[in-house]
C-alpha positions as CSV (number, residue, x, y, z in Angstrom):
1,X,68.0,71.2,123.9
2,X,69.8,72.7,127.0
3,X,73.5,73.4,127.4
4,X,75.2,74.2,130.6
5,X,78.1,76.6,130.9
6,X,80.3,76.4,134.0
7,X,81.5,79.5,135.9
8,X,85.0,78.9,134.6
9,X,83.7,78.9,131.0
10,X,81.8,82.1,131.5
11,X,85.0,83.8,133.0
12,X,87.1,82.4,130.1
13,X,84.6,83.7,127.6
14,X,84.6,87.1,129.3
15,X,88.3,87.4,129.1
16,X,88.3,86.3,125.5
17,X,85.7,89.0,124.7
18,X,87.6,91.7,126.5
19,X,90.8,90.6,124.7
20,X,89.2,90.5,121.3
21,X,87.5,93.9,121.9
22,X,90.8,95.5,122.7
23,X,92.3,94.0,119.5
24,X,89.4,95.3,117.4
25,X,90.4,98.9,118.3
26,X,93.6,98.5,116.2
27,X,92.5,97.7,112.7
28,X,94.5,97.4,109.6
29,X,95.0,100.7,107.9
30,X,97.4,99.9,105.2
31,X,99.3,97.0,103.6
32,X,103.0,96.6,102.6
33,X,102.4,95.8,99.0
34,X,105.8,95.8,97.4
35,X,109.1,95.8,99.3
36,X,112.2,95.8,97.2
37,X,115.7,95.4,98.6
38,X,116.4,95.6,102.3
39,X,113.1,96.7,103.9
40,X,112.2,96.2,107.5
41,X,109.2,97.0,109.7
42,X,108.3,96.9,113.4
43,X,105.1,96.9,115.4
44,X,104.2,97.8,119.0
45,X,104.8,94.2,120.0
46,X,107.5,93.1,117.6
47,X,111.0,94.3,116.9
48,X,112.4,95.0,113.5
49,X,111.7,92.1,111.0
50,X,112.1,91.7,107.3
51,X,109.0,93.2,105.4
52,X,107.1,90.9,103.2
53,X,104.4,91.5,100.6
54,X,100.8,91.5,101.8
55,X,101.9,92.4,105.4
56,X,99.0,94.4,107.1
57,X,100.0,97.6,109.0
58,X,98.1,99.1,111.9
59,X,98.4,102.5,113.5
60,X,101.9,103.0,114.9
61,X,103.7,100.5,112.7
62,X,107.1,101.7,111.4
63,X,108.8,100.8,108.1
64,X,112.3,101.6,107.0
65,X,114.4,101.1,103.9
66,X,118.1,100.7,103.3
67,X,120.3,101.9,100.4
68,X,119.0,101.0,96.9
69,X,115.7,99.8,98.5
70,X,112.1,101.1,98.5
71,X,108.7,100.0,99.6
72,X,105.1,100.6,98.2
73,X,102.5,100.9,100.9
74,X,98.8,100.9,100.0
75,X,96.0,102.2,102.2
76,X,92.5,100.9,102.3
77,X,90.9,103.5,100.2
78,X,93.5,103.0,97.4
79,X,96.0,105.8,98.2
80,X,99.6,104.7,97.8
81,X,103.0,105.9,99.1
82,X,106.5,104.9,97.9
83,X,109.1,105.0,100.8
84,X,112.3,105.8,99.1
85,X,115.7,104.4,100.0
86,X,117.3,105.3,103.4
87,X,113.9,106.4,104.8
88,X,111.8,105.7,107.9
89,X,108.1,106.4,108.1
90,X,105.3,105.7,110.8
91,X,101.9,104.9,109.5
92,X,98.8,105.9,111.5
93,X,95.1,105.9,110.7
94,X,91.7,105.2,111.9
95,X,88.1,104.8,110.6
96,X,85.5,106.6,112.6
97,X,82.0,107.6,111.7
98,X,82.7,106.9,108.0
99,X,85.8,109.1,107.9
100,X,89.2,107.6,107.2
101,X,91.9,109.8,108.8
102,X,95.5,108.9,107.9
103,X,99.0,110.3,108.8
104,X,102.4,109.3,107.4
105,X,105.1,110.6,109.7
106,X,108.5,110.9,107.8
107,X,111.2,110.7,110.4
108,X,113.9,110.8,107.7
109,X,114.3,110.3,104.0
110,X,111.8,110.8,101.2
111,X,108.3,109.5,100.5
112,X,106.3,109.8,97.2
113,X,102.6,109.8,97.3
114,X,99.5,109.2,95.1
115,X,96.5,110.2,97.2
116,X,93.1,109.5,95.8
117,X,90.5,112.2,96.4
118,X,87.7,110.7,98.5
119,X,84.9,112.4,100.4
120,X,85.0,112.3,104.2
121,X,88.8,111.7,104.4
122,X,91.9,113.4,105.9
123,X,95.3,112.6,104.8
124,X,98.4,114.2,106.4
125,X,102.2,113.8,105.8
126,X,104.3,115.2,108.7
127,X,107.9,115.5,109.7
128,X,109.5,117.0,112.9
129,X,109.3,120.4,111.1
130,X,106.3,120.4,108.8
131,X,102.8,119.1,108.1
132,X,101.3,118.7,104.6
133,X,97.4,118.4,104.4
134,X,96.7,116.2,101.3
135,X,93.5,115.7,99.2
136,X,93.6,114.2,95.8
137,X,97.3,114.9,95.2
138,X,100.5,113.4,94.0
139,X,104.0,114.5,95.0
140,X,107.2,114.0,96.9
141,X,108.1,115.0,100.6
142,X,111.7,115.2,101.6
143,X,112.7,115.5,105.3
144,X,115.9,117.4,105.1
145,X,118.8,116.6,107.5
146,X,119.1,120.4,108.3
147,X,115.4,120.5,109.3
148,X,114.5,122.0,105.9
149,X,111.6,120.0,104.4
150,X,111.0,120.0,100.6
151,X,107.6,119.4,99.1
152,X,107.5,118.9,95.3
153,X,103.9,118.8,93.9
154,X,102.8,116.9,90.8
155,X,99.1,117.5,90.8
156,X,96.4,119.1,93.0
157,X,97.2,121.5,95.8
158,X,98.5,121.1,99.3
159,X,98.5,123.3,102.5
160,X,102.1,123.2,103.8
161,X,102.5,124.2,107.4
162,X,105.7,125.0,109.3
163,X,105.4,123.7,112.9
164,X,107.9,126.2,114.3
165,X,106.0,129.3,113.1
166,X,102.6,127.9,112.3
167,X,102.9,129.7,108.9
168,X,100.8,127.9,106.2
169,X,101.4,128.2,102.4
170,X,99.4,126.6,99.7
171,X,101.5,124.7,97.2
172,X,100.1,124.1,93.7
173,X,100.9,121.5,91.0
174,X,104.3,122.3,89.4
175,X,105.6,124.1,92.5
176,X,108.1,123.2,95.1
177,X,107.8,124.4,98.7
178,X,110.7,124.7,101.3
179,X,109.8,124.6,105.0
180,X,112.8,126.1,106.9
181,X,114.2,125.6,110.3
182,X,113.8,129.4,111.0
183,X,110.0,129.0,110.5
184,X,109.7,130.5,107.0
185,X,108.2,128.8,103.9
186,X,109.4,129.5,100.4
187,X,107.6,128.5,97.2
188,X,109.2,128.2,93.7
189,X,108.4,126.8,90.4
190,X,109.7,123.2,90.3
191,X,113.0,122.7,88.4
192,X,113.8,119.8,86.0
193,X,115.6,118.1,88.8
194,X,112.6,118.4,91.1
195,X,110.5,116.8,88.4
196,X,113.0,114.0,87.9
197,X,112.9,113.3,91.6
198,X,109.0,113.4,91.6
199,X,108.8,111.0,88.7
200,X,111.1,108.6,90.3
201,X,109.3,108.7,93.7
202,X,105.8,108.1,92.3
203,X,106.8,105.2,90.1
204,X,104.5,102.2,90.7
205,X,102.0,104.3,92.6
206,X,99.7,105.5,89.7
207,X,96.6,103.4,89.8
208,X,93.1,103.6,88.1
209,X,90.3,105.3,90.1
210,X,88.3,102.9,92.2
211,X,90.8,99.9,92.2
212,X,91.6,98.1,95.3
213,X,94.7,99.0,97.3
214,X,96.1,95.6,96.2
215,X,95.3,96.0,92.5
216,X,98.2,94.9,90.3
217,X,100.1,96.9,87.8
218,X,99.9,95.7,84.1
219,X,102.0,92.6,83.5
220,X,102.9,91.3,80.1
221,X,104.6,88.1,78.8
222,X,105.2,86.4,75.5
223,X,104.5,82.7,74.6
224,X,106.8,80.5,72.6
225,X,104.6,81.1,69.6
226,X,105.3,84.9,69.8
227,X,101.9,86.0,71.2
228,X,102.2,88.8,73.7
229,X,99.5,89.2,76.4
230,X,99.2,91.8,79.2
231,X,96.9,91.3,82.2
232,X,96.0,93.3,85.3
233,X,93.9,92.7,88.4
234,X,91.6,95.4,90.0
235,X,88.9,95.3,92.7
236,X,87.1,97.7,95.0
237,X,88.2,97.7,98.6
238,X,86.4,94.6,100.0
239,X,84.4,94.2,103.1
240,X,84.6,91.2,105.3
241,X,81.8,88.6,104.9
242,X,80.6,90.3,101.7
243,X,80.9,89.1,98.1
244,X,84.0,90.6,96.4
245,X,84.0,91.2,92.6
246,X,87.5,91.0,91.1
247,X,88.2,92.1,87.6
248,X,91.0,90.7,85.3
249,X,91.6,93.1,82.5
250,X,93.3,92.4,79.2
251,X,95.6,95.4,78.9
252,X,97.8,94.2,76.0
253,X,97.6,91.7,73.1
254,X,99.6,91.2,70.0
255,X,96.7,89.6,68.1
256,X,93.0,90.7,67.6
257,X,90.5,90.2,70.4
258,X,88.5,87.9,68.2
259,X,91.6,85.7,67.5
260,X,92.4,85.6,71.2
261,X,88.8,84.5,72.1
262,X,89.1,81.6,69.6
263,X,92.5,80.7,71.0
264,X,91.7,80.8,74.7
265,X,90.8,77.7,76.8
266,X,89.8,79.6,80.0
267,X,90.6,82.4,82.4
268,X,91.2,81.4,86.0
269,X,91.3,83.5,89.2
270,X,93.2,82.0,92.2
271,X,92.6,83.3,95.7
272,X,93.2,82.6,99.4
273,X,92.5,84.5,102.6
274,X,95.4,83.1,104.7
275,X,99.0,82.5,103.7
276,X,99.0,78.9,105.1
277,X,96.0,77.9,103.0
278,X,96.0,76.5,99.4
279,X,94.8,78.7,96.7
280,X,91.2,78.1,95.5
281,X,90.1,78.8,92.0
282,X,87.3,80.3,89.9
283,X,87.1,79.7,86.2
284,X,85.4,81.7,83.5
285,X,85.1,81.8,79.7
286,X,87.2,84.6,78.1
287,X,84.8,86.7,76.1
288,X,85.7,90.4,76.8
289,X,88.7,92.5,77.7
290,X,87.5,92.5,81.3
291,X,86.6,89.2,83.0
292,X,84.8,89.5,86.3
293,X,84.9,86.9,89.2
294,X,82.9,86.9,92.4
295,X,84.7,85.6,95.5
296,X,81.9,84.4,97.9
297,X,81.3,86.2,101.1
298,X,82.3,83.1,103.1
299,X,85.8,83.4,101.7
300,X,86.4,87.1,102.3
301,X,88.3,87.9,105.5
302,X,90.2,90.9,106.7
303,X,92.8,92.2,106.4
304,X,93.5,91.0,102.8
305,X,93.0,88.4,100.1
306,X,95.8,87.1,98.0
307,X,95.0,86.6,94.3
308,X,96.5,85.9,90.9
309,X,95.1,85.1,87.5
310,X,96.0,82.9,84.5
311,X,94.9,82.8,80.8
312,X,95.5,79.5,79.0
313,X,95.6,79.2,75.2
314,X,94.8,76.1,73.1
315,X,98.4,75.8,72.0
316,X,99.4,75.2,75.7
317,X,100.7,78.7,76.3
318,X,99.8,80.3,79.7
319,X,99.9,83.9,80.8
320,X,99.5,85.2,84.3
321,X,99.4,88.4,86.5
322,X,101.7,88.8,88.2
323,X,103.8,87.6,85.1
324,X,106.6,86.0,87.2
325,X,106.0,83.4,89.9
326,X,102.4,84.5,90.5
327,X,101.8,81.9,93.2
328,X,104.8,83.1,95.2
329,X,104.1,86.7,94.5
330,X,100.3,87.2,94.5
331,X,98.4,90.5,94.4
332,X,97.2,91.6,97.8
333,X,93.6,93.0,97.9
334,X,92.6,94.9,101.1
335,X,89.6,93.8,103.1
336,X,88.0,96.0,105.7
337,X,87.0,94.2,108.9
338,X,83.2,93.6,109.5
339,X,81.2,95.9,111.8
340,X,80.0,93.0,113.9
341,X,82.3,91.4,116.5
342,X,81.6,87.7,116.8
343,X,83.0,84.9,118.9
344,X,82.7,81.5,117.4
345,X,82.8,78.5,119.8
346,X,82.9,75.1,118.2
347,X,81.4,72.3,120.3
348,X,80.0,68.8,119.9
349,X,76.3,68.2,121.0
350,X,75.3,65.0,122.9
351,X,74.4,63.3,119.7
352,X,78.0,63.8,118.4
353,X,77.3,66.4,115.8
354,X,79.8,69.2,115.5
355,X,78.3,72.7,115.9
356,X,79.3,76.3,116.4
357,X,77.9,78.7,118.9
358,X,78.1,82.3,117.6
359,X,78.1,85.1,120.2
360,X,77.9,88.8,119.1
361,X,79.4,91.4,121.4
362,X,80.1,95.1,121.4
């Protein structure tokens, strides 16, 4: 069967491909996972707007927090940062030749971090005065108003560089480094106050190795019969158009596992790839502490999937993760964009059948 394409269609197609190719250069590098209080963000093409959960961030996006507010940002490979109150950061990153290079530029304020150690990765935190090269580390970076930056390290080690003098000092776990406006760097043992600030800044950022950047923290709730259940969701970083295995783990129970098995009706995972779509569901029989679900490749799209899970008991009790309003506050799982660039053109053939022409381009 032959199809004719007019010159106008070819030109339109060419323009579309160029536009899509340009858009592909800017891929999602992180997600605003948990904004609390007054949190705003801006992009290259959009001025400041209110930040919402599961909002994807591309290189150059900026997020800021007001007083008594903070935001958790998760990167594709599962590293997380917590932007403290009255802070402003710019997120940058790119994936090239298998290496994920990221930079968090702290214009003002404080940012706590939990960086997962991964091969072929580069993670830097920078301020107008300093650069901290991170690998498998947790800590807190403070951009001082007097151009004195403070780095408090909870684990691992960091090369701390002063941009005025280019002096580099290695900071180890349990130490605090000071990068001064005069170009010097001072290193001391962390004080109790340093440790308190560190613990506060890394709250909500400690995750299990290998979990998706959108993995949930443990949630627990109690039924009217007094049974307490805690659940959490974890998944590897997904890839577009590939099956995604999501695990729902029982993290807490006030009754024995065998009793819970006998009392459970089913475990259900709800998921959707777009906010304007209804949630779809996958059901499973609860038999072990970890229940695995496979979201089919046809439903896995970048930049993220929203999911939540429920556990129903025979007495009518229902538990979920997140524990409160899960449908309104789902967990965001990061999805990497596919390697192939495709343009899908729906059309109707002469017989009236609806078909789709798929054009791959570089």
